[in-house]
C-alpha positions as CSV (number, residue, x, y, z in Angstrom):
1,X,-13.2,-42.4,-25.0
2,X,-12.0,-42.3,-21.4
3,X,-10.3,-45.5,-20.4
4,X,-8.0,-44.5,-17.4
5,X,-8.5,-44.8,-13.8
6,X,-7.2,-41.7,-12.0
7,X,-5.3,-43.4,-9.2
8,X,-2.0,-42.1,-7.8
9,X,-1.0,-45.2,-5.8
10,X,0.5,-47.3,-8.5
11,X,1.1,-46.8,-12.2
12,X,-1.7,-48.1,-14.6
13,X,-2.4,-48.4,-18.2
14,X,-4.1,-46.6,-21.1
15,X,-4.7,-48.1,-24.5
16,X,-4.1,-45.8,-27.5
17,X,-4.2,-46.8,-31.1
18,X,-3.8,-50.4,-30.3
19,X,-0.9,-49.9,-28.0
20,X,-0.8,-50.5,-24.2
21,X,1.0,-47.5,-22.5
22,X,2.0,-47.2,-18.8
23,X,0.7,-44.3,-16.9
24,X,0.3,-42.6,-13.6
25,X,-1.7,-39.7,-12.1
26,X,-1.3,-37.6,-9.2
27,X,-3.5,-35.1,-7.4
28,X,-7.0,-34.4,-8.3
29,X,-8.7,-35.7,-11.2
30,X,-9.8,-33.6,-14.2
31,X,-13.3,-33.1,-13.1
32,X,-11.9,-31.5,-9.8
33,X,-9.0,-29.3,-10.9
34,X,-6.9,-28.5,-14.0
35,X,-4.5,-31.2,-15.2
36,X,-0.9,-30.8,-16.3
37,X,-0.1,-33.5,-18.9
38,X,3.6,-34.5,-19.0
39,X,5.5,-35.6,-22.2
40,X,8.9,-37.0,-21.7
41,X,12.1,-36.6,-23.7
42,X,13.6,-38.9,-26.5
43,X,15.1,-41.3,-24.1
44,X,12.7,-40.8,-21.2
45,X,9.9,-42.6,-19.7
46,X,7.5,-42.6,-16.8
47,X,10.3,-43.7,-14.3
48,X,12.9,-41.4,-15.3
49,X,10.6,-38.3,-14.4
50,X,11.5,-39.6,-10.9
51,X,9.4,-38.0,-8.3
52,X,8.9,-34.8,-10.3
53,X,5.2,-35.6,-11.3
54,X,4.2,-35.9,-7.6
55,X,6.3,-33.0,-6.5
56,X,4.5,-30.9,-9.2
57,X,1.0,-31.9,-8.1
58,X,1.9,-30.9,-4.5
59,X,3.4,-27.7,-5.8
60,X,0.4,-26.6,-7.9
61,X,-2.6,-28.4,-6.5
62,X,-3.5,-29.5,-9.8
63,X,-3.8,-33.0,-11.3
64,X,-0.6,-34.3,-12.9
65,X,-0.8,-37.2,-15.5
66,X,2.5,-38.6,-16.9
67,X,2.9,-41.9,-19.4
68,X,5.5,-43.6,-21.3
69,X,5.1,-42.9,-25.1
70,X,5.0,-45.9,-27.3
71,X,8.5,-47.6,-27.5
72,X,9.6,-46.3,-24.0
73,X,9.6,-47.6,-20.4
74,X,7.1,-50.6,-20.1
75,X,4.8,-49.3,-22.9
76,X,4.4,-51.3,-26.1
77,X,7.2,-50.9,-28.8
78,X,6.8,-49.1,-31.9
79,X,7.5,-50.3,-35.5
80,X,11.1,-49.6,-36.7
81,X,12.4,-47.6,-38.3
82,X,10.5,-44.6,-36.7
83,X,9.4,-42.3,-39.4
84,X,11.3,-38.9,-39.4
85,X,8.1,-37.0,-38.8
86,X,7.4,-39.1,-35.7
87,X,7.0,-36.1,-33.3
88,X,4.3,-34.6,-35.6
89,X,2.5,-38.0,-35.9
90,X,2.6,-38.4,-32.1
91,X,1.4,-34.9,-31.6
92,X,-1.5,-35.2,-34.2
93,X,-2.4,-38.7,-33.8
94,X,-1.6,-40.0,-30.4
95,X,-1.8,-37.1,-28.1
96,X,-5.7,-36.3,-28.7
97,X,-6.4,-40.0,-27.8
98,X,-4.3,-39.7,-24.6
99,X,-6.1,-36.5,-23.6
100,X,-9.5,-38.1,-24.4
101,X,-8.4,-41.3,-22.5
102,X,-7.9,-39.4,-19.2
103,X,-10.9,-37.2,-19.4
104,X,-8.8,-34.0,-19.8
105,X,-11.0,-30.9,-19.5
106,X,-8.5,-28.0,-19.0
107,X,-4.8,-27.6,-18.1
108,X,-1.2,-27.4,-19.3
109,X,0.8,-29.4,-21.7
110,X,4.3,-29.8,-20.0
111,X,7.0,-31.3,-22.4
112,X,10.7,-32.0,-22.1
113,X,12.9,-32.1,-25.2
114,X,11.1,-34.3,-27.9
115,X,8.2,-34.0,-25.5
116,X,8.2,-30.4,-25.7
117,X,8.4,-30.3,-29.3
118,X,5.3,-32.8,-29.5
119,X,3.3,-30.3,-27.2
120,X,4.4,-27.4,-29.4
121,X,3.2,-29.1,-32.4
122,X,-0.1,-29.9,-30.9
123,X,-0.6,-26.4,-29.7
124,X,0.1,-25.0,-33.2
125,X,-2.0,-27.4,-35.0
126,X,-4.9,-28.3,-33.0
127,X,-7.5,-25.9,-31.9
128,X,-8.1,-27.3,-28.4
129,X,-9.4,-24.9,-26.0
130,X,-8.9,-27.1,-23.1
131,X,-5.2,-26.4,-23.5
132,X,-4.8,-23.1,-21.5
133,X,-1.0,-23.1,-21.4
134,X,2.4,-24.7,-22.4
135,X,5.4,-25.5,-20.5
136,X,8.1,-26.2,-22.7
137,X,11.5,-27.6,-21.2
138,X,14.6,-27.6,-23.6
139,X,12.5,-27.6,-26.7
140,X,13.6,-28.4,-30.1
141,X,12.2,-26.5,-33.1
142,X,15.0,-27.4,-35.5
143,X,18.3,-29.3,-35.6
144,X,21.7,-27.8,-34.5
145,X,25.1,-29.0,-34.8
146,X,25.8,-29.1,-31.3
147,X,22.7,-31.3,-30.6
148,X,23.6,-33.8,-33.5
149,X,27.1,-34.1,-32.2
150,X,25.7,-35.0,-28.7
151,X,23.3,-37.5,-30.3
152,X,26.2,-38.9,-32.1
153,X,28.1,-39.2,-28.9
154,X,25.2,-41.0,-27.4
155,X,25.3,-43.7,-30.3
156,X,28.9,-44.4,-29.4
157,X,28.2,-44.6,-25.7
158,X,25.4,-47.0,-26.4
159,X,27.3,-49.2,-29.0
160,X,30.6,-49.4,-27.1
161,X,30.0,-47.9,-23.7
162,X,27.8,-48.6,-20.7
163,X,24.6,-46.5,-21.8
164,X,22.8,-49.5,-23.1
165,X,23.0,-51.2,-19.8
166,X,21.9,-48.1,-18.0
167,X,18.9,-47.5,-20.2
168,X,18.1,-51.0,-20.0
169,X,16.9,-50.6,-16.4
170,X,14.2,-48.3,-17.5
171,X,13.1,-49.6,-20.9
172,X,11.6,-53.1,-21.4
173,X,12.8,-52.9,-25.1
174,X,16.0,-50.7,-25.0
175,X,16.9,-51.2,-28.6
176,X,13.5,-50.0,-29.5
177,X,13.7,-46.9,-27.3
178,X,17.3,-45.9,-28.2
179,X,17.3,-46.9,-31.9
180,X,13.9,-45.3,-32.6
181,X,15.1,-42.0,-31.3
182,X,18.8,-42.0,-32.1
183,X,18.4,-43.4,-35.6
184,X,15.9,-40.7,-36.7
185,X,17.9,-37.9,-35.4
186,X,21.0,-39.1,-37.1
187,X,19.3,-39.8,-40.3
188,X,20.9,-37.1,-42.7
189,X,17.5,-36.1,-44.1
190,X,16.6,-35.2,-40.3
191,X,19.1,-32.1,-40.7
192,X,16.1,-30.3,-42.5
193,X,13.6,-31.1,-39.8
194,X,12.0,-27.8,-38.7
195,X,8.8,-27.3,-36.8
196,X,9.1,-23.6,-35.9
197,X,6.1,-22.6,-37.9
198,X,4.0,-24.2,-35.0
199,X,4.9,-21.1,-33.0
200,X,3.0,-18.8,-35.3
201,X,-0.3,-20.4,-34.2
202,X,-0.1,-20.5,-30.4
203,X,-2.6,-18.2,-28.8
204,X,-2.1,-19.4,-25.2
205,X,0.5,-18.4,-22.4
206,X,3.9,-20.1,-22.8
207,X,6.6,-21.0,-20.1
208,X,9.9,-21.7,-21.9
209,X,12.7,-23.2,-19.8
210,X,16.3,-24.3,-20.8
211,X,19.5,-25.0,-19.0
212,X,22.3,-22.6,-19.8
213,X,24.7,-25.5,-20.5
214,X,22.2,-27.8,-22.5
215,X,24.3,-30.0,-24.5
216,X,21.5,-30.9,-27.0
217,X,20.6,-27.3,-28.0
218,X,21.5,-23.8,-27.7
219,X,19.3,-20.8,-26.5
220,X,18.7,-20.2,-30.2
221,X,15.6,-22.5,-29.6
222,X,14.3,-20.3,-27.1
223,X,15.1,-17.1,-29.1
224,X,13.0,-18.7,-32.0
225,X,10.0,-18.6,-29.7
226,X,10.7,-15.0,-28.6
227,X,11.1,-13.8,-32.2
228,X,7.8,-15.4,-33.3
229,X,5.2,-15.8,-30.5
230,X,2.1,-13.7,-30.4
231,X,1.0,-14.9,-26.9
232,X,2.4,-14.1,-23.4
233,X,5.9,-15.7,-22.7
234,X,7.8,-16.3,-19.7
235,X,11.4,-17.3,-20.2
236,X,13.7,-18.9,-17.6
237,X,17.2,-19.8,-18.5
238,X,18.8,-21.9,-15.6
239,X,22.4,-21.5,-14.6
240,X,24.4,-24.5,-13.8
241,X,22.0,-26.7,-15.6
242,X,22.1,-28.8,-18.7
243,X,19.4,-30.9,-20.6
244,X,17.4,-32.1,-17.7
245,X,16.2,-29.2,-15.4
246,X,13.8,-31.7,-13.6
247,X,16.8,-33.5,-12.3
248,X,19.6,-31.0,-12.3
249,X,17.5,-27.9,-11.1
250,X,14.5,-29.4,-9.6
251,X,13.5,-26.7,-7.1
252,X,14.0,-23.9,-9.5
253,X,12.0,-25.8,-12.2
254,X,9.2,-26.5,-9.7
255,X,9.1,-22.8,-8.7
256,X,8.9,-21.5,-12.2
257,X,6.1,-24.0,-13.2
258,X,4.4,-23.4,-10.0
259,X,4.3,-19.7,-10.6
260,X,3.1,-19.9,-14.1
261,X,0.3,-22.5,-13.2
262,X,-0.9,-20.3,-10.3
263,X,-1.0,-17.1,-12.7
264,X,-2.9,-19.2,-15.2
265,X,-5.4,-20.1,-12.4
266,X,-5.8,-16.7,-11.3
267,X,-6.7,-15.6,-14.9
268,X,-9.2,-18.5,-14.9
269,X,-10.8,-17.6,-11.7
270,X,-11.1,-13.8,-12.5
271,X,-14.8,-12.8,-12.9
272,X,-15.6,-11.8,-16.7
273,X,-15.7,-8.0,-16.8
274,X,-14.2,-7.8,-13.2
């Protein structure tokens, strides 16, 4: 049931599965234009997207909706420890309710890192004809040692460095945000985590983006898409960029997403048989 007021002036709230989640919208509402729904990374939140959602709305002319997933930003916390299949649970249980809450009609799921994995799972596991395309930024389909090493280094920086104080600026319950992500990924059982089967079921166009120097994953993640996908794929590898293209290569990412979104819109607008 729709429970979100589309208002780009200040952040608002949606309530999903008994949890209050901070959210914001930019651009036209779902009844007036397609919507880009943004899912943030494992340590991200609404505020850490910075001005990218607004810039994306201006670039594409589409509505853009972003929110802090449970456990992040000012949203309600999650129960700890997070289950190791938390991304699948968020994709199959939470995301459908988010889409319904905002009155989603048609558009694109755009995810970064964990958020890209959640979007990938949803697109492969739910037959939702409202979703016309996927933008996956630094997606994870399986664990890699380089990524696990970076996550272990983050734990050290959190426990004995200044990472905790930095993250506390953005997350009301910083331990819930960090431990929920970090403890799951560093659980020895998580090494076997693999969601690549979701790719086999995609039937919509996909834009896959990754920084060439991504410290959390190699281009093997993008290669996995290329080797399994049945639908159209655009691949963008950004030089001089690591794990956060929306910060480190903002203009190039906006251009890539803008071109992808415009092409999808042209397809939507093309007369049947014309």
